[in-house]
Residue, then its C-alpha position, 0 to 999 in steps of 0.5 A: m751054431s751059426k757064424i754071423v757077421i753083424a753090421l750095426g747101423g748108426n742108430a745103434l750108436g750115438n752122436s756124442p760119447k755120453e749118448q753113445l755109452e747109453l745107446v750101446k747098452n741096448t745094442a749089447k743086449s741084442i748082440v749077447d742074445l745071439a751069443e747066448a743062443g750059441h752063435n759065433v758073432i763078429v760085429s762091424h759098425g759105422n763111424g760117420p758122425q764119430v769120425g766127423m767129430i774127431n776130424l773137426a776137433m783135430d782141424n780146430a786144434y790145428n787152426t787154433i793152437n797149432s797142434p800137429e795136423m792129423p791125417f784122416a786115416e788116423c782119425g778113422a783109427m781113433s773112431q774105431g778105438y772109441i766106438g770099439y771101447h764102448l761096444q766092448q765094455s757094454i758087451i762084457n758087462e752084459l755077458a757078465k750079467r748073464n754069467i756067460k763065459r765068453g770074451c769080447v775084443s775090439l780090433i783096430t782093422e785095416v782094409e786094403v783098397d786099390k790105389n787105382d780105384p776109380a773112386f780116387e778120381n771122383p771123391t764123393k764122401p764129404i767129411g769134416s767142417f763147412y767152409t766158405k768158397e774162399e776158405a775152400e779155395k785156400l785149402a785146396e791150394e795149400k793142402g791139395f784137398q778136393m772141396k765140393e759145395d754141399a747142399g747149399r750149406g757151404y764147402r766141405r772136403v770130399v774123399a774117395s770111397p773105394r771098394p774093399l779088397k782085402i781085410v788085413e787082420l782077417a786071420t786074427i779076427n778068425d782066430l779070436n772068433e773061433s776061440g769063442d770071443i765076440v770080435i768087433a772089427c772093420g769099424g767104419g768100413g776099416i781103415p783104408v790102406i794101399k800096398s806099396t813096396d814098403g808095406y801098407q800105408g793109410v790113405a784119406a778115404v772112407i770105405d762103405k761099412d756095409r761093403t766091408s761087412a760083406r767082404l768080412a762075412n765072405d772071407l770068414k765063410a760066415d753063414i749069415l750077414l745080418i745088417l741092422t738098421a733103423v727099420p724092421k723090414v726092407a720096403i718098396n714104395y717106401n714112405t708112400e701110401n703103397e708102401q709094402a714091407l718085404s719078408s724075403m727077396t731073391v737076388a733076381e727080385a732085389k736087382k729088379y727093385i734096384e733097377q726100378g729105383e726103389f732103394a735110396p742111394g746112401s741109405m738102403l741101396p748100399k745095404i742091398e748091394a752088400c747083401l747081394d755081394f755076400v749071397q752071390s759069392s757065398g750061396n748063404c743068406a743075408i738079413i736086413t732088420s732092426l736091432e730090436k728084431a735081430k734075434e726074431a729075424l734069425e728065427g725067421k720071424a722078422g726082417t727081410i731075408i735075401k737069398e738066391 
């Protein structure tokens, strides 16, 4: 029996509550397949569209009906609860259909970051609404937001994307998983918090969920980090006539491909980097594949395995 951390990509979720509730039924089947095979499973997930939707709704409410302004960390917590509820419900239903006596729980998870992380000096992660230049300048002056032009579509607030240092609720995640429960944790990369003399406090930032998944897998001493995305295998020369799907990569080969610019920033690159973090720290293997191929990938029949 292996302990597996699964990092779900956005394609396993949805852009609206109705769409997501349907999509996660299929997601739950793949996750329960692994539990049924005897594995201990911990699930992390992205939250990009969902936290953007929540942040936009809160901004609109604040601007139109003068509701309380909602900090971004709280929006992240809402997205963890909303996505976790859908995943948890679908997994519990699937476990019941198969008469598998295991539980599932979603845990609101904080992840400590360094307040001096260089990312705070150069925020790059766009969130929330689009604004005109004049509106952006007003927001920057009134609220201290950092605003940047986004691909000719207008101006958006940008926040930092610091590296994850510590998963605050790690011991609880481990205890729940060791008891046999499927645990959903570190949603959206975790709620970023910094430590002060008064304890932890949330900050406006977005942690890359694949990096946090690698941190989680390392700290839990997982056997495998399984990153599920939209494609069954990693490819070089992607989207060209010379495209080549890879069944395996060593750490050295992956680093060479990164230097050659084979993996797109914001897409496959952070997934490869997260896998390297885990493999080099743990000595275990990481796998990248699609949701549909998850079980086959663990049997060595699909996906791209990355190892020393």
